[in-house]
ZAFIRO-921192 format. One line per 8 residues: number of its first residue (from 1); their letters; for each residue y, z, x of C-alpha. Coordinates in pm, whole numbers, padded with zeros to 5 digits. Each point is the difference from the previous one (the first is absolute). Example, Ala and Ser with C-alpha at 12.3 -4.5 7.8 and 13.67 -1.06 7.14 Angstrom:
BEGIN
1) AS) -00450:00780:01230  00344:-00066:00137
% end
This chain:
BEGIN
1) MGLDIGPD) -01917:-00020:-01008  00375:00073:-00019  00190:-00355:00003  00338:00136:-00102  00194:00293:-00136  00103:00040:-00365  00308:00071:-00187  -00044:00369:00014
9) SIKTFNEA) -00026:-00008:00383  00286:-00222:00053  00206:00247:-00232  -00128:00287:00222  00078:-00194:00307  00349:-00092:-00102  00088:00365:-00097  -00121:00127:00348
17) LDTTQTVI) 00185:-00272:00181  00325:00083:-00184  -00007:00327:00180  -00017:-00175:00353  00240:-00075:00282  -00245:-00179:00230  -00294:-00185:-00110  -00273:-00138:00212
25) WNGPMGVF) -00239:-00237:-00184  -00305:-00110:00179  -00230:-00185:-00202  00012:-00145:-00372  -00100:00142:-00341  -00265:-00247:-00072  -00141:-00366:00052  00382:-00143:-00009
33) EMEKFAAG) -00148:-00357:00079  -00155:-00036:-00326  00262:-00001:-00272  -00225:00208:-00240  00032:00295:00253  00341:-00039:00156  00197:00206:-00270  -00012:00328:00175
41) TEAIANKL) 00085:-00146:00345  00282:-00199:-00149  00130:00315:-00192  00016:00190:00317  00139:-00260:00214  00284:-00026:-00267  00055:00369:-00010  00030:00020:00384
49) AELSEKGV) 00236:-00295:-00015  00220:00198:-00274  00022:00329:00224  00054:-00185:00302  00309:-00157:-00144  00090:00366:-00079  -00014:00078:00358  -00347:00136:00006
57) TTIIGGGD) -00193:-00105:00342  -00266:-00208:-00085  -00236:-00089:00265  -00311:-00258:-00073  -00298:00023:00254  -00294:-00217:-00006  -00069:-00372:-00059  -00109:00049:-00352
65) SVAAVGKV) 00315:00205:-00091  00218:-00244:00197  -00154:-00302:-00200  00021:00192:-00349  00388:00062:00063  00031:-00376:00104  -00156:-00118:-00328  00210:00230:-00200
73) GVAGVMSH) 00282:-00149:00152  00128:00337:00107  -00021:00010:00369  00353:-00081:00093  00101:00354:-00143  -00249:00228:00173  00133:00205:00290  -00266:-00098:00231
81) ISTGGGAS) -00344:-00233:-00013  -00253:00010:00264  -00355:-00162:00000  -00119:00285:00203  -00129:00235:-00275  -00273:00181:00203  00189:00029:00314  00322:00117:-00200
89) LELLEGKV) -00201:00289:-00171  -00145:00071:00353  00341:00041:00138  00121:00200:-00263  -00317:00226:00046  00123:00051:00378  -00253:-00208:00147  00083:-00198:00329
97) LPGVIALD) -00032:-00369:-00048  -00110:-00213:00293  00284:-00266:-00066  00277:00253:-00018  -00140:00158:00338  00009:-00362:00164  00355:-00038:-00128  00088:00330:00137
105) EA) -00121:-00074:00342  00125:-00368:00024
% end
């Protein structure tokens, strides 16, 4: 059972994130609610905050990811936060969302 990412994975993610201009994060890196398994999620949240402050667009999607950046205390620096993780991904895929249709028709 994978409960968190380790130091090597954190380093790999951080190196990849350093090359981005836009990040969409949907889903924590582990069981961040348990302190023993929160290191990976906290490290990535802090990295995204650092990047956001440098002008990288950081989009946080999904209730667990929103809770994670809130717990770490970096929610305020992210570019956009939405609890609609699955819906956000479907919208990016080009799927038509019933709620959006209803708004368009109103």
